[in-house]
matplotlib code that plots the C-alpha trace (Angstrom):
import matplotlib.pyplot as plt

x = [-1.7, 2.1, 4.0, 7.1, 10.2, 11.5, 8.8, 8.6, 6.5, 4.1, 4.0, 2.9, 0.3, -0.9, -1.3, -2.5, -5.4, -5.7, -6.2, -8.6, -11.0, -11.1, -12.1, -14.8, -16.2, -16.3, -17.3, -20.2, -21.0, -20.7, -23.0, -25.3, -28.9, -28.9, -29.0, -28.2, -28.8, -26.2, -26.8, -27.0, -24.0, -21.9, -22.1, -19.0, -17.7, -18.0, -16.2, -13.4, -13.0, -13.4, -10.8, -8.3, -8.6, -6.1, -3.4, -3.3, -2.1, 0.3, 2.3, 2.0, 3.5, 6.5, 7.2, 6.9, 9.1, 12.3, 11.9, 11.2, 9.5, 10.4, 9.4, 6.0, 5.3, 6.2, 4.3, 1.3, 2.2, 1.9, -1.1, -3.1, -1.7, -3.3, -6.5, -6.5, -7.1, -9.3, -11.5, -11.7, -12.7, -15.9, -16.4, -16.5, -17.4, -19.6, -21.9, -22.1, -22.1, -18.9, -17.4, -18.0, -16.3, -13.2, -12.7, -13.4, -10.8, -8.4, -9.3, -9.0, -5.5, -4.3, -5.3, -3.9, -0.2, -1.0, -1.9, 1.2, 3.4, 2.0, 2.3, 5.9, 6.8, 4.7, 7.1, 10.1, 8.7, 6.7, 3.6, 1.2, -2.1, -4.0, -2.4, -3.0, -6.6, -6.8, -5.4, -7.8, -10.8, -9.8, -9.6, -13.0, -14.7, -13.5, -15.1, -18.2, -18.2, -17.5, -20.5, -22.1, -21.8, -24.4, -27.0, -30.0, -28.8, -25.3, -24.3, -21.4, -21.6, -20.6, -16.9, -16.7, -17.1, -14.4, -12.4, -12.6, -12.5, -9.1, -8.1, -8.8, -6.8, -3.6, -4.2, -3.9, -1.2, 0.5, -0.1, 1.1, 4.2, 4.8, 4.3, 6.4, 9.3, 8.8, 9.2, 12.3, 13.9]
y = [-12.4, -12.7, -9.6, -9.1, -9.4, -6.1, -3.5, -0.3, 2.6, 2.0, -1.8, -0.7, 1.5, -1.5, -3.8, -1.4, -0.8, -4.2, -5.1, -1.9, -3.0, -6.5, -4.8, -3.0, -5.6, -7.9, -4.8, -4.4, -8.3, -7.9, -5.1, -6.5, -4.7, -3.7, -0.1, -0.3, 2.9, 4.7, 3.0, -0.6, -3.0, -3.3, -6.7, -9.1, -9.7, -5.8, -4.8, -7.1, -5.9, -2.3, -2.7, -4.4, -1.8, 0.6, -2.5, -1.7, 1.7, 0.6, -1.9, 0.4, 3.5, 1.2, 0.1, 3.3, 4.9, 3.0, 5.0, 8.5, 10.6, 8.1, 10.4, 11.3, 7.5, 6.4, 8.5, 7.5, 3.5, 4.6, 6.3, 3.8, 1.2, 3.2, 3.2, -0.3, -0.7, 2.5, 1.1, -2.3, -1.1, 1.0, -1.8, -4.8, -3.0, 0.2, 1.0, 1.9, 5.7, 5.3, 3.4, 5.7, 8.2, 6.5, 5.4, 9.2, 10.5, 7.7, 8.8, 12.5, 12.5, 10.0, 12.0, 14.9, 13.3, 11.8, 15.3, 16.9, 14.1, 14.5, 18.1, 17.9, 15.7, 18.1, 20.8, 18.4, 17.7, 14.6, 14.0, 13.7, 14.9, 11.8, 11.2, 15.4, 14.4, 11.2, 13.0, 15.8, 13.5, 11.3, 14.3, 15.6, 12.1, 11.5, 14.6, 13.4, 10.3, 12.0, 14.1, 11.4, 9.1, 11.7, 10.9, 8.4, 5.6, 4.2, 4.2, 1.4, 1.0, 4.3, 3.2, 0.5, 3.3, 5.4, 2.4, 1.7, 5.3, 5.6, 2.6, 4.0, 7.1, 4.6, 2.6, 6.2, 7.5, 4.2, 4.5, 8.0, 6.8, 4.0, 6.4, 8.9, 6.3, 4.8, 8.3, 9.0, 5.3]
z = [-8.6, -8.4, -8.0, -10.1, -8.6, -9.8, -8.8, -10.9, -10.0, -12.9, -11.8, -8.1, -9.6, -11.8, -9.4, -6.8, -9.1, -9.7, -5.9, -5.7, -8.3, -7.0, -3.7, -4.8, -6.6, -3.4, -1.1, -3.3, -3.1, 0.6, 0.8, -1.2, -2.0, 1.7, 2.5, 6.4, 8.8, 10.1, 13.4, 12.0, 12.3, 9.4, 7.5, 8.7, 5.5, 4.5, 7.6, 6.8, 2.9, 4.5, 7.5, 5.1, 2.4, 3.5, 3.6, -0.5, 0.6, 3.1, 0.6, -2.2, -0.1, 1.1, -2.3, -3.9, -1.1, -2.2, -5.7, -4.5, -1.7, 0.7, 4.2, 2.9, 1.5, 4.8, 6.8, 4.3, 5.1, 8.9, 8.4, 6.5, 8.6, 11.8, 9.1, 9.0, 12.9, 13.1, 10.2, 11.8, 15.3, 13.9, 11.2, 13.6, 17.0, 16.3, 13.2, 9.9, 10.5, 12.6, 9.8, 7.3, 9.3, 9.8, 6.2, 5.4, 8.0, 6.3, 2.7, 3.5, 5.1, 2.5, -0.1, 1.0, 1.5, -2.1, -3.3, -1.8, -3.2, -6.8, -6.6, -5.7, -8.4, -11.0, -9.8, -10.6, -14.1, -13.7, -15.3, -12.1, -13.0, -12.6, -9.2, -8.3, -9.3, -7.4, -4.2, -4.5, -5.1, -2.1, 0.1, -1.1, -1.1, 2.5, 3.7, 1.9, 3.9, 7.3, 6.4, 5.2, 8.3, 10.4, 7.9, 8.0, 5.6, 5.2, 1.6, 2.2, -1.8, -2.4, -1.1, -3.8, -6.4, -4.4, -4.9, -8.5, -9.5, -7.5, -9.6, -12.8, -12.0, -10.7, -14.2, -16.2, -14.3, -14.8, -18.7, -19.0, -17.0, -19.5, -22.4, -21.1, -20.6, -24.3, -25.5, -23.8, -24.7]

ax = plt.figure().add_subplot(projection="3d")
ax.plot(x, y, z, "-o")
ax.set_aspect("equal")
plt.show()
């Protein structure tokens, strides 16, 4: 997919969502029908997908920081870059439970940052309900992934559902922003 030369917040959200949907589908394929225990190794394909998924956040946050909320979005990009390393270490060198915990920690922190940005933007008159929901859901989902990391089975395919649902919220946000811009013009 070719990223347009002129990035806008709406285009960033759409491209981010499309990448997330592709990642989610690829994760389901990589995990397959297997339900590993939390002590089992993560399948290599799934490990690579999980380790690189936060890169979507890195790129989107850096591109988005050129429009608004630069400091917080750069912090989120840094957190997500650290998550790439942490999830890679867990997914490639530890077990499924550790991977769920690392992914969950990133989802929670990143979700809190997203929630904060969305609430701030909403206070300034921007339509941010989908992003508020996305940040809150990401935070809660991350906490649930951490809690699930101590159980017997690692539901790695659930992470794909998290990715896909987040993608839908980003698409809804982009559509709302596009419609709001069209009404102003």
